[in-house]
VMD Tcl script that builds the backbone (N, CA, C; Angstrom):
set m [mol new atoms 411]
animate dup $m
set s [atomselect $m all]
$s set {name element resname resid chain x y z} {
  {N N MET 1 A 160.264 119.835 149.983}
  {CA C MET 1 A 159.609 120.281 151.199}
  {C C MET 1 A 158.508 121.288 150.855}
  {N N PHE 2 A 157.813 121.770 151.852}
  {CA C PHE 2 A 156.729 122.703 151.582}
  {C C PHE 2 A 157.021 124.062 152.202}
  {N N LYS 3 A 156.271 125.059 151.724}
  {CA C LYS 3 A 156.324 126.417 152.252}
  {C C LYS 3 A 154.920 126.776 152.713}
  {N N TYR 4 A 154.807 127.895 153.401}
  {CA C TYR 4 A 153.498 128.378 153.815}
  {C C TYR 4 A 153.012 129.460 152.857}
  {N N ILE 5 A 151.682 129.518 152.707}
  {CA C ILE 5 A 151.043 130.530 151.879}
  {C C ILE 5 A 149.952 131.174 152.735}
  {N N SER 6 A 149.769 132.475 152.574}
  {CA C SER 6 A 148.752 133.180 153.372}
  {C C SER 6 A 147.384 133.071 152.703}
  {N N ALA 7 A 146.359 133.387 153.466}
  {CA C ALA 7 A 144.992 133.392 152.931}
  {C C ALA 7 A 144.888 134.374 151.768}
  {N N ASP 8 A 145.507 135.534 151.891}
  {CA C ASP 8 A 145.449 136.529 150.818}
  {C C ASP 8 A 146.169 136.043 149.565}
  {N N GLU 9 A 147.308 135.387 149.735}
  {CA C GLU 9 A 148.042 134.856 148.570}
  {C C GLU 9 A 147.229 133.776 147.860}
  {N N LEU 10 A 146.592 132.891 148.631}
  {CA C LEU 10 A 145.773 131.848 148.021}
  {C C LEU 10 A 144.551 132.458 147.339}
  {N N ALA 11 A 143.923 133.436 147.957}
  {CA C ALA 11 A 142.773 134.107 147.347}
  {C C ALA 11 A 143.166 134.733 146.008}
  {N N ALA 12 A 144.354 135.306 145.945}
  {CA C ALA 12 A 144.827 135.914 144.697}
  {C C ALA 12 A 144.999 134.864 143.601}
  {N N ILE 13 A 145.495 133.687 143.958}
  {CA C ILE 13 A 145.645 132.602 142.972}
  {C C ILE 13 A 144.271 132.170 142.473}
  {N N ILE 14 A 143.330 131.968 143.395}
  {CA C ILE 14 A 141.993 131.508 143.022}
  {C C ILE 14 A 141.322 132.516 142.097}
  {N N LYS 15 A 141.513 133.791 142.352}
  {CA C LYS 15 A 140.862 134.834 141.551}
  {C C LYS 15 A 141.647 135.205 140.306}
  {N N SER 16 A 142.806 134.613 140.120}
  {CA C SER 16 A 143.629 134.911 138.945}
  {C C SER 16 A 143.149 134.099 137.738}
  {N N GLU 17 A 143.924 134.159 136.677}
  {CA C GLU 17 A 143.621 133.392 135.468}
  {C C GLU 17 A 144.045 131.923 135.605}
  {N N ALA 18 A 144.670 131.567 136.733}
  {CA C ALA 18 A 145.121 130.191 136.951}
  {C C ALA 18 A 143.924 129.236 136.924}
  {N N VAL 19 A 144.137 128.072 136.336}
  {CA C VAL 19 A 143.062 127.092 136.163}
  {C C VAL 19 A 143.146 126.025 137.259}
  {N N PRO 20 A 142.055 125.870 138.054}
  {CA C PRO 20 A 142.058 124.843 139.097}
  {C C PRO 20 A 142.239 123.449 138.500}
  {N N THR 21 A 142.959 122.618 139.180}
  {CA C THR 21 A 143.321 121.238 138.817}
  {C C THR 21 A 144.300 121.156 137.646}
  {N N LYS 22 A 144.625 122.286 137.042}
  {CA C LYS 22 A 145.653 122.303 135.989}
  {C C LYS 22 A 146.863 123.096 136.479}
  {N N ASP 23 A 146.616 124.327 136.931}
  {CA C ASP 23 A 147.695 125.188 137.412}
  {C C ASP 23 A 147.907 125.076 138.919}
  {N N TYR 24 A 146.840 124.745 139.616}
  {CA C TYR 24 A 146.935 124.597 141.076}
  {C C TYR 24 A 145.837 123.664 141.560}
  {N N LEU 25 A 146.062 123.108 142.748}
  {CA C LEU 25 A 145.049 122.283 143.392}
  {C C LEU 25 A 145.087 122.577 144.878}
  {N N ILE 26 A 143.911 122.684 145.473}
  {CA C ILE 26 A 143.798 122.865 146.920}
  {C C ILE 26 A 143.319 121.541 147.498}
  {N N VAL 27 A 144.078 120.999 148.445}
  {CA C VAL 27 A 143.743 119.725 149.071}
  {C C VAL 27 A 143.383 119.990 150.529}
  {N N ASP 28 A 142.131 119.716 150.849}
  {CA C ASP 28 A 141.598 119.921 152.194}
  {C C ASP 28 A 141.593 118.562 152.883}
  {N N VAL 29 A 142.387 118.406 153.931}
  {CA C VAL 29 A 142.502 117.107 154.606}
  {C C VAL 29 A 141.656 117.013 155.875}
  {N N ARG 30 A 140.659 117.901 155.992}
  {CA C ARG 30 A 139.760 117.791 157.144}
  {C C ARG 30 A 138.932 116.515 157.024}
  {N N ASP 31 A 138.559 115.982 158.144}
  {CA C ASP 31 A 137.756 114.763 158.200}
  {C C ASP 31 A 136.281 115.174 158.340}
  {N N ASP 32 A 135.648 114.820 159.455}
  {CA C ASP 32 A 134.238 115.183 159.635}
  {C C ASP 32 A 134.053 116.687 159.830}
  {N N ASP 33 A 135.131 117.422 160.044}
  {CA C ASP 33 A 135.035 118.871 160.165}
  {C C ASP 33 A 135.021 119.563 158.798}
  {N N TRP 34 A 134.896 118.780 157.717}
  {CA C TRP 34 A 134.736 119.307 156.351}
  {C C TRP 34 A 133.379 120.004 156.228}
  {N N ALA 35 A 132.391 119.535 156.958}
  {CA C ALA 35 A 131.047 120.125 156.901}
  {C C ALA 35 A 131.096 121.579 157.351}
  {N N GLY 36 A 130.292 122.397 156.736}
  {CA C GLY 36 A 130.199 123.787 157.147}
  {C C GLY 36 A 130.886 124.759 156.220}
  {N N GLY 37 A 131.491 124.241 155.165}
  {CA C GLY 37 A 132.105 125.117 154.178}
  {C C GLY 37 A 133.473 124.646 153.760}
  {N N ASN 38 A 133.873 125.126 152.584}
  {CA C ASN 38 A 135.183 124.769 152.050}
  {C C ASN 38 A 135.636 125.824 151.048}
  {N N ILE 39 A 136.905 125.804 150.745}
  {CA C ILE 39 A 137.447 126.686 149.719}
  {C C ILE 39 A 136.922 126.191 148.373}
  {N N VAL 40 A 136.539 127.117 147.522}
  {CA C VAL 40 A 135.970 126.785 146.215}
  {C C VAL 40 A 136.886 125.816 145.469}
  {N N ARG 41 A 136.284 124.743 144.980}
  {CA C ARG 41 A 136.937 123.700 144.181}
  {C C ARG 41 A 138.058 122.957 144.926}
  {N N ALA 42 A 138.038 122.993 146.253}
  {CA C ALA 42 A 139.028 122.228 147.024}
  {C C ALA 42 A 138.710 120.741 146.914}
  {N N HIS 43 A 139.757 119.949 146.883}
  {CA C HIS 43 A 139.629 118.485 146.842}
  {C C HIS 43 A 139.720 117.972 148.276}
  {N N ASN 44 A 138.695 117.276 148.744}
  {CA C ASN 44 A 138.728 116.741 150.105}
  {C C ASN 44 A 139.386 115.370 150.097}
  {N N SER 45 A 140.486 115.261 150.828}
  {CA C SER 45 A 141.211 114.006 150.992}
  {C C SER 45 A 141.405 113.828 152.501}
  {N N PRO 46 A 140.405 113.265 153.186}
  {CA C PRO 46 A 140.425 113.198 154.648}
  {C C PRO 46 A 141.719 112.606 155.214}
  {N N SER 47 A 142.192 113.207 156.286}
  {CA C SER 47 A 143.474 112.789 156.863}
  {C C SER 47 A 143.478 111.330 157.297}
  {N N HIS 48 A 142.326 110.802 157.722}
  {CA C HIS 48 A 142.308 109.424 158.216}
  {C C HIS 48 A 142.521 108.387 157.101}
  {N N VAL 49 A 142.394 108.785 155.836}
  {CA C VAL 49 A 142.663 107.862 154.721}
  {C C VAL 49 A 143.744 108.396 153.790}
  {N N PHE 50 A 144.326 109.531 154.139}
  {CA C PHE 50 A 145.286 110.199 153.257}
  {C C PHE 50 A 146.447 109.296 152.855}
  {N N LEU 51 A 147.072 108.674 153.840}
  {CA C LEU 51 A 148.249 107.852 153.559}
  {C C LEU 51 A 147.928 106.703 152.604}
  {N N SER 52 A 146.782 106.099 152.771}
  {CA C SER 52 A 146.419 104.968 151.909}
  {C C SER 52 A 146.080 105.410 150.482}
  {N N LYS 53 A 145.855 106.702 150.279}
  {CA C LYS 53 A 145.477 107.208 148.956}
  {C C LYS 53 A 146.526 108.142 148.362}
  {N N ILE 54 A 147.699 108.221 148.986}
  {CA C ILE 54 A 148.716 109.166 148.521}
  {C C ILE 54 A 149.163 108.885 147.090}
  {N N ASP 55 A 149.358 107.625 146.740}
  {CA C ASP 55 A 149.812 107.312 145.383}
  {C C ASP 55 A 148.786 107.744 144.341}
  {N N GLU 56 A 147.520 107.533 144.657}
  {CA C GLU 56 A 146.437 107.940 143.755}
  {C C GLU 56 A 146.416 109.466 143.588}
  {N N LEU 57 A 146.578 110.197 144.680}
  {CA C LEU 57 A 146.591 111.657 144.628}
  {C C LEU 57 A 147.783 112.160 143.825}
  {N N VAL 58 A 148.952 111.599 144.062}
  {CA C VAL 58 A 150.146 112.017 143.325}
  {C C VAL 58 A 149.977 111.735 141.834}
  {N N GLU 59 A 149.442 110.578 141.497}
  {CA C GLU 59 A 149.228 110.237 140.086}
  {C C GLU 59 A 148.289 111.240 139.413}
  {N N LYS 60 A 147.229 111.613 140.099}
  {CA C LYS 60 A 146.256 112.563 139.534}
  {C C LYS 60 A 146.816 113.978 139.430}
  {N N THR 61 A 147.797 114.316 140.256}
  {CA C THR 61 A 148.271 115.705 140.339}
  {C C THR 61 A 149.711 115.893 139.892}
  {N N LYS 62 A 150.320 114.880 139.302}
  {CA C LYS 62 A 151.744 114.975 138.984}
  {C C LYS 62 A 152.073 116.085 137.982}
  {N N ASP 63 A 151.087 116.543 137.229}
  {CA C ASP 63 A 151.334 117.637 136.290}
  {C C ASP 63 A 150.889 118.993 136.836}
  {N N VAL 64 A 150.388 119.015 138.056}
  {CA C VAL 64 A 149.933 120.272 138.669}
  {C C VAL 64 A 151.136 120.920 139.364}
  {N N PRO 65 A 151.508 122.135 138.952}
  {CA C PRO 65 A 152.727 122.740 139.510}
  {C C PRO 65 A 152.601 123.296 140.932}
  {N N THR 66 A 151.387 123.621 141.368}
  {CA C THR 66 A 151.198 124.197 142.699}
  {C C THR 66 A 150.087 123.452 143.426}
  {N N VAL 67 A 150.428 122.883 144.587}
  {CA C VAL 67 A 149.455 122.151 145.387}
  {C C VAL 67 A 149.470 122.746 146.793}
  {N N VAL 68 A 148.271 123.123 147.272}
  {CA C VAL 68 A 148.128 123.766 148.572}
  {C C VAL 68 A 147.325 122.853 149.494}
  {N N PHE 69 A 147.872 122.552 150.657}
  {CA C PHE 69 A 147.207 121.707 151.652}
  {C C PHE 69 A 146.707 122.548 152.808}
  {N N HIS 70 A 145.615 122.100 153.409}
  {CA C HIS 70 A 145.152 122.734 154.636}
  {C C HIS 70 A 144.215 121.793 155.374}
  {N N CYS 71 A 144.038 122.083 156.648}
  {CA C CYS 71 A 143.018 121.439 157.478}
  {C C CYS 71 A 142.299 122.585 158.184}
  {N N ALA 72 A 141.753 122.364 159.335}
  {CA C ALA 72 A 141.024 123.424 160.025}
  {C C ALA 72 A 141.949 124.573 160.428}
  {N N LEU 73 A 143.073 124.236 161.036}
  {CA C LEU 73 A 144.007 125.251 161.520}
  {C C LEU 73 A 145.377 125.193 160.839}
  {N N SER 74 A 145.624 124.134 160.078}
  {CA C SER 74 A 146.914 123.889 159.420}
  {C C SER 74 A 148.063 123.837 160.419}
  {N N GLN 75 A 147.808 123.166 161.535}
  {CA C GLN 75 A 148.858 122.980 162.529}
  {C C GLN 75 A 149.370 121.542 162.544}
  {N N GLN 76 A 148.517 120.557 162.230}
  {CA C GLN 76 A 148.954 119.169 162.276}
  {C C GLN 76 A 148.627 118.409 161.000}
  {N N ARG 77 A 147.340 118.215 160.721}
  {CA C ARG 77 A 146.947 117.385 159.581}
  {C C ARG 77 A 147.430 117.956 158.252}
  {N N GLY 78 A 147.239 119.244 158.042}
  {CA C GLY 78 A 147.656 119.868 156.781}
  {C C GLY 78 A 149.151 119.770 156.545}
  {N N PRO 79 A 149.972 120.212 157.511}
  {CA C PRO 79 A 151.416 120.111 157.314}
  {C C PRO 79 A 151.913 118.664 157.168}
  {N N LYS 80 A 151.330 117.729 157.911}
  {CA C LYS 80 A 151.748 116.323 157.795}
  {C C LYS 80 A 151.445 115.799 156.393}
  {N N ALA 81 A 150.245 116.078 155.883}
  {CA C ALA 81 A 149.880 115.629 154.541}
  {C C ALA 81 A 150.778 116.286 153.496}
  {N N ALA 82 A 151.050 117.578 153.660}
  {CA C ALA 82 A 151.916 118.290 152.718}
  {C C ALA 82 A 153.324 117.688 152.711}
  {N N ARG 83 A 153.840 117.342 153.892}
  {CA C ARG 83 A 155.181 116.754 153.975}
  {C C ARG 83 A 155.225 115.416 153.247}
  {N N ILE 84 A 154.249 114.564 153.494}
  {CA C ILE 84 A 154.204 113.248 152.852}
  {C C ILE 84 A 154.093 113.405 151.337}
  {N N TYR 85 A 153.167 114.228 150.906}
  {CA C TYR 85 A 152.950 114.458 149.479}
  {C C TYR 85 A 154.222 115.010 148.829}
  {N N SER 86 A 154.824 115.988 149.474}
  {CA C SER 86 A 156.036 116.620 148.953}
  {C C SER 86 A 157.184 115.617 148.826}
  {N N GLU 87 A 157.330 114.756 149.819}
  {CA C GLU 87 A 158.396 113.754 149.762}
  {C C GLU 87 A 158.207 112.803 148.582}
  {N N VAL 88 A 156.974 112.394 148.324}
  {CA C VAL 88 A 156.701 111.490 147.211}
  {C C VAL 88 A 156.982 112.187 145.884}
  {N N ARG 89 A 156.485 113.416 145.733}
  {CA C ARG 89 A 156.713 114.136 144.470}
  {C C ARG 89 A 158.173 114.500 144.285}
  {N N ASP 90 A 158.872 114.874 145.353}
  {CA C ASP 90 A 160.295 115.195 145.242}
  {C C ASP 90 A 161.092 113.980 144.788}
  {N N ALA 91 A 160.764 112.812 145.322}
  {CA C ALA 91 A 161.447 111.576 144.922}
  {C C ALA 91 A 161.165 111.275 143.446}
  {N N MET 92 A 159.936 111.477 143.013}
  {CA C MET 92 A 159.590 111.257 141.612}
  {C C MET 92 A 160.347 112.227 140.711}
  {N N GLN 93 A 160.441 113.489 141.132}
  {CA C GLN 93 A 161.152 114.479 140.329}
  {C C GLN 93 A 162.636 114.126 140.245}
  {N N ALA 94 A 163.212 113.675 141.338}
  {CA C ALA 94 A 164.625 113.296 141.350}
  {C C ALA 94 A 164.909 112.146 140.390}
  {N N SER 95 A 163.920 111.284 140.197}
  {CA C SER 95 A 164.103 110.152 139.281}
  {C C SER 95 A 163.678 110.490 137.853}
  {N N GLY 96 A 163.264 111.738 137.628}
  {CA C GLY 96 A 162.867 112.165 136.294}
  {C C GLY 96 A 161.416 111.870 135.954}
  {N N ALA 97 A 160.631 111.422 136.929}
  {CA C ALA 97 A 159.236 111.043 136.673}
  {C C ALA 97 A 158.236 112.144 137.033}
  {N N ASP 98 A 158.716 113.332 137.378}
  {CA C ASP 98 A 157.821 114.425 137.749}
  {C C ASP 98 A 158.448 115.741 137.314}
  {N N LYS 99 A 157.598 116.761 137.206}
  {CA C LYS 99 A 158.024 118.101 136.825}
  {C C LYS 99 A 158.276 118.930 138.077}
  {N N PRO 100 A 158.948 120.065 137.915}
  {CA C PRO 100 A 159.106 120.959 139.064}
  {C C PRO 100 A 157.732 121.348 139.621}
  {N N HIS 101 A 157.659 121.494 140.927}
  {CA C HIS 101 A 156.385 121.756 141.585}
  {C C HIS 101 A 156.629 122.480 142.906}
  {N N GLN 102 A 155.568 123.082 143.412}
  {CA C GLN 102 A 155.615 123.731 144.713}
  {C C GLN 102 A 154.493 123.168 145.560}
  {N N VAL 103 A 154.795 122.916 146.828}
  {CA C VAL 103 A 153.800 122.433 147.772}
  {C C VAL 103 A 153.719 123.456 148.899}
  {N N PHE 104 A 152.500 123.860 149.190}
  {CA C PHE 104 A 152.261 124.867 150.223}
  {C C PHE 104 A 151.298 124.344 151.282}
  {N N VAL 105 A 151.343 124.987 152.449}
  {CA C VAL 105 A 150.360 124.786 153.504}
  {C C VAL 105 A 149.725 126.150 153.750}
  {N N LEU 106 A 148.404 126.175 153.787}
  {CA C LEU 106 A 147.669 127.414 154.033}
  {C C LEU 106 A 147.819 127.816 155.500}
  {N N ARG 107 A 148.492 128.912 155.723}
  {CA C ARG 107 A 148.704 129.397 157.094}
  {C C ARG 107 A 147.357 129.742 157.735}
  {N N GLY 108 A 147.098 129.194 158.918}
  {CA C GLY 108 A 145.846 129.455 159.623}
  {C C GLY 108 A 144.708 128.539 159.203}
  {N N GLY 109 A 144.925 127.730 158.167}
  {CA C GLY 109 A 143.935 126.756 157.729}
  {C C GLY 109 A 142.621 127.373 157.287}
  {N N PHE 110 A 141.619 126.504 157.190}
  {CA C PHE 110 A 140.317 126.972 156.738}
  {C C PHE 110 A 139.693 127.932 157.732}
  {N N GLN 111 A 139.988 127.778 159.002}
  {CA C GLN 111 A 139.391 128.677 159.989}
  {C C GLN 111 A 139.749 130.126 159.681}
  {N N GLU 112 A 141.019 130.393 159.434}
  {CA C GLU 112 A 141.432 131.766 159.125}
  {C C GLU 112 A 140.887 132.201 157.758}
  {N N PHE 113 A 140.942 131.292 156.780}
  {CA C PHE 113 A 140.474 131.620 155.431}
  {C C PHE 113 A 138.989 131.975 155.445}
  {N N GLN 114 A 138.171 131.143 156.099}
  {CA C GLN 114 A 136.731 131.412 156.107}
  {C C GLN 114 A 136.393 132.647 156.920}
  {N N SER 115 A 137.159 132.934 157.966}
  {CA C SER 115 A 136.848 134.117 158.765}
  {C C SER 115 A 137.081 135.390 157.953}
  {N N LYS 116 A 137.984 135.307 157.011}
  {CA C LYS 116 A 138.296 136.456 156.176}
  {C C LYS 116 A 137.425 136.517 154.919}
  {N N PHE 117 A 137.098 135.359 154.339}
  {CA C PHE 117 A 136.466 135.327 153.014}
  {C C PHE 117 A 135.116 134.605 152.948}
  {N N LYS 118 A 134.504 134.299 154.083}
  {CA C LYS 118 A 133.265 133.504 154.073}
  {C C LYS 118 A 132.149 134.122 153.241}
  {N N ASN 119 A 132.146 135.430 153.067}
  {CA C ASN 119 A 131.095 136.090 152.304}
  {C C ASN 119 A 131.432 136.272 150.828}
  {N N ASP 120 A 132.563 135.740 150.406}
  {CA C ASP 120 A 132.982 135.848 149.004}
  {C C ASP 120 A 132.761 134.503 148.319}
  {N N SER 121 A 131.727 134.396 147.511}
  {CA C SER 121 A 131.373 133.119 146.867}
  {C C SER 121 A 132.392 132.674 145.822}
  {N N GLN 122 A 133.311 133.543 145.444}
  {CA C GLN 122 A 134.394 133.134 144.543}
  {C C GLN 122 A 135.476 132.367 145.305}
  {N N LEU 123 A 135.443 132.462 146.630}
  {CA C LEU 123 A 136.495 131.850 147.449}
  {C C LEU 123 A 136.002 130.751 148.380}
  {N N VAL 124 A 134.788 130.892 148.917}
  {CA C VAL 124 A 134.259 129.921 149.874}
  {C C VAL 124 A 132.885 129.460 149.407}
  {N N GLU 125 A 132.675 128.143 149.457}
  {CA C GLU 125 A 131.371 127.590 149.091}
  {C C GLU 125 A 130.869 126.703 150.219}
  {N N ASN 126 A 129.570 126.488 150.224}
  {CA C ASN 126 A 128.903 125.623 151.213}
  {C C ASN 126 A 129.055 126.120 152.642}
  {N N TRP 127 A 129.323 127.399 152.819}
  {CA C TRP 127 A 129.552 127.932 154.165}
  {C C TRP 127 A 128.243 127.962 154.944}
  {N N ASP 128 A 128.291 127.479 156.173}
  {CA C ASP 128 A 127.111 127.401 157.026}
  {C C ASP 128 A 127.433 128.067 158.362}
  {N N LYS 129 A 126.867 129.235 158.581}
  {CA C LYS 129 A 127.183 129.983 159.800}
  {C C LYS 129 A 126.831 129.213 161.062}
  {N N ASP 130 A 125.791 128.389 160.999}
  {CA C ASP 130 A 125.402 127.629 162.189}
  {C C ASP 130 A 126.470 126.628 162.587}
  {N N VAL 131 A 127.103 126.003 161.622}
  {CA C VAL 131 A 128.193 125.060 161.907}
  {C C VAL 131 A 129.350 125.793 162.573}
  {N N TRP 132 A 129.708 126.962 162.034}
  {CA C TRP 132 A 130.856 127.692 162.555}
  {C C TRP 132 A 130.544 128.344 163.899}
  {N N ASN 133 A 129.320 128.750 164.130}
  {CA C ASN 133 A 128.960 129.324 165.437}
  {C C ASN 133 A 129.057 128.292 166.536}
  {N N VAL 134 A 128.736 127.030 166.228}
  {CA C VAL 134 A 128.805 125.955 167.218}
  {C C VAL 134 A 130.239 125.491 167.412}
  {N N LYS 135 A 130.960 125.247 166.312}
  {CA C LYS 135 A 132.317 124.685 166.377}
  {C C LYS 135 A 133.332 125.582 167.057}
  {N N TYR 136 A 133.304 126.849 166.700}
  {CA C TYR 136 A 134.424 127.711 167.083}
  {C C TYR 136 A 133.983 128.936 167.877}
  {N N MET 137 A 133.128 128.710 168.840}
  {CA C MET 137 A 132.695 129.834 169.669}
  {C C MET 137 A 133.704 130.083 170.750}
}
mol reanalyze $m
mol bondsrecalc $m
mol representation Tube
mol addrep $m
């Protein structure tokens, strides 16, 4: 199953010595709302195709011990993707085909993360204030 991680906890991982795609991976499941910014080095796996690509994602990340999912608010798409991903990896681990791992959902999603860290280029990239002023006024 998955746990929740705060924006501050995720920021600490990103700024640590941990290596992206080796020690951790951030999976952003936003669809067309991906525009306007993202967490640095996040992998976009849109929710509308997530299920059809789950095996490919698990294969690419089976050696990554920490995987963090999020969407805009992490209320529906992020937790659903995290649950599906976690179930597949847990089944693989039970059969001896995977290593121990942790799956997280970013509490508050990208909206909370960008509101806190949008001006920190180590944490947020491609941020566009015009997109966010229109979307979330």
